[in-house]
C-alpha positions as CSV (number, residue, x, y, z in Angstrom):
1,M,13.7,26.2,-27.7
2,Q,14.2,27.5,-24.0
3,R,11.8,26.4,-21.3
4,V,9.5,29.0,-19.9
5,T,10.4,29.8,-16.3
6,I,8.3,30.9,-13.2
7,A,10.1,34.2,-13.5
8,Q,8.5,34.9,-17.1
9,V,5.0,33.6,-15.7
10,A,5.3,36.1,-13.0
11,E,6.1,39.1,-15.2
12,R,3.3,38.3,-17.6
13,A,0.9,38.0,-14.9
14,G,2.1,41.1,-12.8
15,V,2.6,39.0,-9.5
16,S,5.7,37.6,-7.7
17,T,7.3,34.4,-8.5
18,A,6.1,33.2,-4.8
19,T,2.5,33.8,-6.1
20,V,2.9,31.9,-9.2
21,S,4.5,28.9,-7.3
22,R,1.5,28.7,-4.8
23,V,-0.9,28.7,-7.9
24,L,0.7,26.0,-9.9
25,S,1.3,24.0,-6.8
26,G,-2.2,24.3,-5.5
27,R,-0.7,25.4,-2.0
28,G,-1.2,28.3,-0.1
29,P,-4.1,31.1,-0.1
30,V,-4.3,33.0,-3.6
31,S,-7.5,34.9,-4.8
32,A,-9.7,33.3,-7.6
33,G,-8.8,36.5,-9.7
34,V,-5.0,36.1,-9.3
35,Q,-5.3,32.3,-9.8
36,R,-7.1,33.3,-13.2
37,K,-4.3,35.6,-14.2
38,V,-1.5,33.4,-13.4
39,R,-3.0,30.3,-15.3
40,K,-3.9,32.5,-18.3
41,A,-0.2,33.7,-18.4
42,A,1.3,30.0,-17.9
43,D,-1.1,28.9,-20.9
44,E,-0.1,31.9,-23.2
45,L,3.6,31.4,-22.5
46,G,3.3,27.4,-23.1
47,Y,4.8,26.9,-19.3
48,Q,5.2,23.4,-18.1
49,V,5.5,22.2,-14.6
50,N,8.9,20.3,-14.1
51,S,7.5,17.1,-12.6
52,I,11.1,15.9,-11.7
53,A,11.8,18.8,-9.8
54,R,8.4,19.1,-8.4
55,A,8.8,15.5,-7.2
56,L,11.9,16.2,-5.5
57,R,10.7,19.1,-3.5
58,N,7.4,17.5,-2.6
59,S,8.4,13.8,-2.1
60,R,5.7,12.6,-4.3
61,T,5.3,12.1,-7.9
62,D,1.8,12.6,-8.3
63,T,1.7,9.1,-10.1
64,V,-0.3,6.1,-9.2
65,G,0.5,2.5,-10.2
66,M,-2.0,0.1,-11.3
67,V,-1.7,-3.7,-12.0
68,V,-4.6,-5.6,-13.5
69,P,-4.8,-9.3,-14.3
70,S,-5.5,-9.0,-18.0
71,I,-5.3,-5.8,-19.9
72,S,-7.1,-7.9,-22.7
73,N,-10.2,-8.4,-20.8
74,P,-12.7,-5.8,-21.8
75,F,-13.9,-5.3,-18.3
76,F,-10.5,-4.6,-16.9
77,T,-9.8,-2.2,-20.0
78,S,-12.9,-0.3,-19.0
79,L,-12.2,-0.2,-15.4
80,V,-8.5,1.1,-16.0
81,E,-10.0,4.0,-18.0
82,S,-12.4,4.9,-15.1
83,V,-9.5,4.9,-12.7
84,E,-7.5,6.9,-15.2
85,H,-10.4,9.4,-15.3
86,A,-10.7,9.5,-11.2
87,L,-7.1,10.1,-10.9
88,G,-7.2,12.8,-13.6
89,R,-9.6,14.8,-11.6
90,E,-7.2,14.9,-8.8
91,G,-4.3,15.9,-10.9
92,K,-2.7,12.6,-10.8
93,E,-1.2,10.4,-13.5
94,L,-1.6,6.5,-14.1
95,L,1.2,4.1,-14.8
96,L,-0.4,0.8,-16.0
97,C,1.0,-2.8,-15.7
98,D,-0.5,-6.1,-17.1
99,A,0.0,-8.9,-14.7
100,R,-0.9,-11.6,-17.7
101,S,-2.9,-13.6,-14.9
102,D,0.4,-14.9,-13.7
103,P,1.3,-14.0,-9.8
104,E,5.0,-14.4,-10.7
105,V,4.8,-11.5,-13.0
106,E,2.2,-9.6,-11.1
107,A,4.9,-9.5,-8.3
108,R,7.5,-8.2,-10.4
109,R,5.1,-5.5,-11.6
110,L,4.5,-4.3,-8.1
111,A,8.3,-4.2,-7.4
112,T,8.7,-2.3,-10.3
113,L,6.1,0.2,-9.5
114,V,7.5,0.8,-6.0
115,A,11.0,1.3,-7.6
116,R,9.4,4.2,-9.8
117,N,8.7,6.0,-6.6
118,V,4.8,6.1,-7.2
119,D,2.6,7.6,-4.8
120,G,0.5,4.4,-4.3
121,I,-0.6,1.5,-6.2
122,I,-4.2,0.1,-7.1
123,V,-4.4,-3.8,-7.7
124,S,-6.5,-6.3,-8.9
125,P,-5.1,-9.5,-7.7
126,S,-4.5,-12.2,-10.1
127,H,-4.7,-15.1,-7.7
128,G,-6.9,-15.6,-4.5
129,T,-3.7,-17.1,-2.6
130,L,-0.5,-16.9,-4.5
131,S,-0.6,-13.1,-5.0
132,G,-0.9,-12.6,-1.2
133,A,2.8,-12.0,-0.4
134,A,3.5,-9.8,-3.0
135,V,0.4,-7.6,-2.2
136,Q,1.0,-7.5,1.6
137,E,4.9,-6.6,1.0
138,T,4.1,-3.9,-1.5
139,A,1.4,-2.5,1.1
140,G,4.0,-2.4,3.8
141,R,6.2,0.2,1.7
142,L,3.5,2.4,0.2
143,P,-0.4,3.0,0.2
144,L,-2.2,0.4,-1.8
145,V,-5.7,-0.5,-2.6
146,Q,-7.2,-3.7,-4.0
147,L,-10.0,-3.4,-6.6
148,D,-12.7,-5.8,-7.7
149,R,-10.5,-8.7,-6.9
150,F,-9.0,-9.1,-3.4
151,V,-6.7,-11.8,-1.4
152,G,-7.8,-12.8,1.7
153,G,-5.5,-12.4,4.9
154,T,-4.1,-8.9,3.9
155,S,-4.4,-5.8,5.8
156,T,-5.3,-3.5,2.7
157,D,-8.3,-1.5,1.8
158,W,-10.7,-3.1,-0.8
159,V,-13.4,-1.9,-3.2
160,G,-15.5,-3.9,-5.6
161,V,-19.0,-5.1,-6.0
162,D,-21.1,-7.6,-3.7
163,D,-20.8,-10.5,-6.1
164,V,-23.2,-12.5,-3.8
165,A,-25.6,-10.0,-3.8
166,A,-25.5,-10.0,-7.6
167,M,-25.7,-13.5,-7.9
168,R,-28.9,-13.4,-5.8
169,Q,-30.5,-10.9,-8.3
170,V,-29.5,-13.1,-11.5
171,M,-31.1,-16.2,-9.4
172,D,-34.2,-14.6,-8.6
173,H,-34.8,-13.4,-12.3
174,L,-34.0,-16.7,-14.0
175,H,-36.3,-18.5,-11.4
176,A,-39.2,-15.7,-12.1
177,G,-38.3,-16.7,-15.9
178,G,-39.2,-20.3,-15.2
179,A,-35.9,-22.0,-14.7
180,R,-35.7,-24.7,-12.4
181,S,-32.3,-26.0,-13.4
182,A,-29.0,-24.5,-13.8
183,A,-25.5,-24.8,-14.9
184,F,-22.7,-22.5,-14.1
185,A,-19.7,-21.7,-16.3
186,G,-17.0,-19.8,-14.8
187,S,-13.1,-19.7,-14.3
188,L,-11.1,-21.9,-12.0
189,L,-11.6,-21.0,-8.2
190,T,-8.4,-19.4,-8.0
191,N,-9.9,-15.7,-7.6
192,S,-12.3,-14.0,-5.4
193,S,-14.5,-12.9,-8.1
194,T,-15.1,-16.6,-9.4
195,E,-15.2,-17.8,-5.7
196,Q,-17.9,-15.1,-4.5
197,R,-20.2,-15.7,-7.7
198,F,-20.1,-19.2,-7.5
199,A,-20.8,-19.2,-3.8
200,G,-23.6,-16.8,-4.5
201,F,-24.8,-19.0,-7.4
202,R,-25.0,-22.1,-5.0
203,R,-26.4,-20.4,-2.2
204,R,-29.4,-18.8,-4.1
205,S,-30.0,-21.8,-6.2
206,E,-30.5,-23.8,-2.9
207,D,-32.7,-21.2,-1.5
208,L,-35.0,-21.2,-4.8
209,G,-34.9,-25.1,-5.2
210,I,-33.1,-24.6,-8.5
211,A,-31.4,-27.9,-9.4
212,V,-27.5,-27.8,-9.8
213,D,-26.0,-31.2,-11.2
214,P,-22.3,-31.4,-10.2
215,D,-21.6,-32.3,-13.9
216,R,-23.1,-28.7,-14.8
217,I,-20.3,-26.8,-12.8
218,L,-17.9,-26.0,-15.7
219,L,-14.6,-24.1,-14.6
220,G,-12.1,-23.0,-17.1
221,D,-11.1,-19.3,-17.8
222,Y,-12.6,-16.1,-18.4
223,S,-12.7,-16.3,-22.3
224,V,-15.0,-16.7,-25.2
225,E,-13.5,-19.9,-26.1
226,W,-14.2,-21.4,-22.7
227,G,-17.8,-20.3,-23.0
228,E,-17.9,-22.1,-26.3
229,T,-16.3,-25.5,-24.8
230,A,-18.4,-25.5,-21.8
231,A,-21.6,-25.0,-23.7
232,A,-20.5,-27.7,-26.3
233,R,-20.2,-29.9,-23.4
234,L,-23.6,-29.3,-22.0
235,I,-25.2,-29.7,-25.2
236,A,-23.6,-33.0,-26.2
237,A,-24.8,-34.4,-22.7
238,G,-28.3,-34.2,-24.0
239,D,-30.3,-32.8,-21.2
240,L,-30.0,-28.9,-21.2
241,P,-30.6,-27.1,-18.0
242,D,-32.9,-24.3,-18.2
243,A,-30.3,-21.8,-17.5
244,I,-26.5,-21.4,-17.8
245,V,-25.1,-18.8,-15.3
246,C,-21.8,-17.3,-16.7
247,A,-19.1,-15.8,-14.2
248,D,-18.6,-12.9,-16.9
249,D,-19.8,-11.7,-20.2
250,L,-16.8,-13.3,-22.2
251,I,-17.9,-16.6,-21.2
252,A,-21.4,-15.9,-22.0
253,L,-20.7,-14.7,-25.2
254,G,-19.0,-17.9,-26.0
255,V,-22.0,-19.7,-24.8
256,T,-24.7,-17.9,-26.9
257,R,-22.4,-18.4,-29.9
258,A,-22.0,-22.0,-29.3
259,C,-26.0,-22.5,-29.0
260,R,-26.4,-20.6,-32.0
261,A,-23.9,-23.0,-33.8
262,H,-26.0,-26.0,-32.5
263,G,-29.3,-24.7,-33.2
264,V,-30.1,-24.2,-29.4
265,D,-32.7,-21.0,-28.9
266,V,-31.6,-18.5,-26.4
267,P,-33.8,-17.9,-24.4
268,G,-36.4,-20.2,-25.7
269,R,-34.8,-23.4,-24.7
270,V,-31.9,-22.0,-22.3
271,Q,-31.7,-18.8,-20.7
272,V,-28.2,-17.2,-20.4
273,T,-26.6,-14.6,-18.0
274,G,-23.3,-12.9,-18.1
275,Y,-21.5,-10.5,-15.7
276,D,-19.6,-7.0,-15.8
277,N,-21.8,-5.5,-18.7
278,I,-19.0,-4.9,-21.2
279,E,-19.7,-3.1,-24.4
280,F,-20.0,-6.3,-26.4
281,S,-22.8,-7.7,-24.0
282,R,-25.5,-5.2,-25.6
283,L,-24.3,-5.9,-29.3
284,S,-24.5,-9.7,-29.1
285,E,-26.9,-11.9,-30.6
286,P,-29.2,-12.1,-28.3
287,A,-28.1,-9.3,-26.3
288,L,-26.7,-10.3,-22.7
289,T,-28.7,-10.0,-19.6
290,T,-25.8,-9.2,-17.4
291,V,-24.6,-7.5,-13.9
292,D,-23.5,-4.2,-14.3
293,Q,-20.8,-3.2,-12.3
294,P,-20.8,0.6,-11.4
295,R,-17.0,1.3,-12.6
296,E,-17.2,5.1,-11.9
297,R,-18.1,4.4,-8.4
298,I,-15.6,1.7,-7.8
299,A,-12.8,3.7,-9.5
300,A,-13.7,7.1,-7.4
301,E,-13.8,5.0,-4.0
302,A,-10.2,3.4,-4.8
303,V,-8.8,6.8,-5.5
304,R,-10.3,8.3,-2.4
305,L,-9.1,5.2,-0.3
306,L,-5.7,5.7,-1.8
307,A,-5.5,9.5,-0.9
308,A,-6.7,8.8,2.7
309,A,-4.1,6.1,3.2
310,A,-1.5,8.4,1.8
311,G,-2.7,11.0,4.3
312,E,-2.6,9.1,7.5
313,A,0.7,9.1,9.4
314,D,2.9,6.0,10.2
315,G,1.3,4.2,12.9
316,D,-1.8,5.7,12.8
317,R,-3.4,3.6,10.3
318,G,-7.2,2.4,11.2
319,P,-8.9,-0.6,10.2
320,S,-8.9,-1.6,6.7
321,A,-12.0,-0.4,4.6
322,H,-13.8,-3.2,2.8
323,I,-16.2,-1.6,0.6
324,A,-18.8,-3.7,-1.3
325,L,-21.0,-1.7,-3.7
326,V,-24.4,-3.1,-4.9
327,P,-24.4,-3.9,-8.5
328,S,-27.6,-3.9,-10.8
329,L,-29.0,-6.5,-13.1
330,V,-29.4,-5.5,-16.7
331,V,-32.2,-7.5,-18.6
332,R,-32.0,-8.1,-22.1
333,E,-33.1,-10.4,-24.6
334,S,-30.8,-13.6,-23.4
335,T,-33.4,-14.4,-20.5
336,R,-37.2,-14.6,-20.2
337,A,-39.6,-12.1,-18.5
338,G,-41.0,-13.3,-15.1
339,A,-44.7,-14.2,-15.2
């Protein structure tokens, strides 16, 4: 079957080929009525834009690369979906890469995206320091925005949530529900998310007089399995804290599962909180109290920042943007209501 040409679309719509080109490229003044006629003719004929030819003409591919630490983590899965939707509204496509939580793999993925001539890259760095060199090098070659996590010392835009403010909400809620001692279960302090959440946890615990024993700071990884292990250790130690604050929902799901297995009532004996508000958090037993990240807003800001960076002339780049959105606490059945 032969490819439909612009000339055929122009003939069907009763306009010039130049007008068809302006309508389909989105460049140049064309009345709304003519646009409708051209698009209707293109749809009827099954016209498809030659993306390779367009890329050669415009020096852009209308494709954005994205690298996440682990696509198996439900939070990143939903974040990718939000980014894809935001890009779609701008007529752009997403090319996704999984770093497998490995900075070396991440560096290769970034290099591959650059070689594919993407127009820009959105990355959530897998490591707080080891990801730095590859992120900065890539940012020197094309527009790049860090999302959710960030690497310190890099001159790129970043958008995510205020993790410290989020932990303030969590600890205030637990304190109102009677918690006077707490444990923290998170990943190793090798990424900005855990670092910021742990810092917020410690700071607000001190402000509220909530006791945090050093043996109750348990660091592993973002997984249900680690949550089960961490909770089992706390239970085996005998004297449980009043609350277990988890750095993400996967860990919290593991904690509540271990509590059920050992006959520990949640929230009667111990309150449990998560972070991210993944879909499974409301389906767990009990349903998790968690921090909701505004994924759609985060994604929209990332796409906006990327477009702004792409539109700036070389050498005219202003100061890097650092946008920390305020998250919200979703209170469910794994914590107690305040007095």
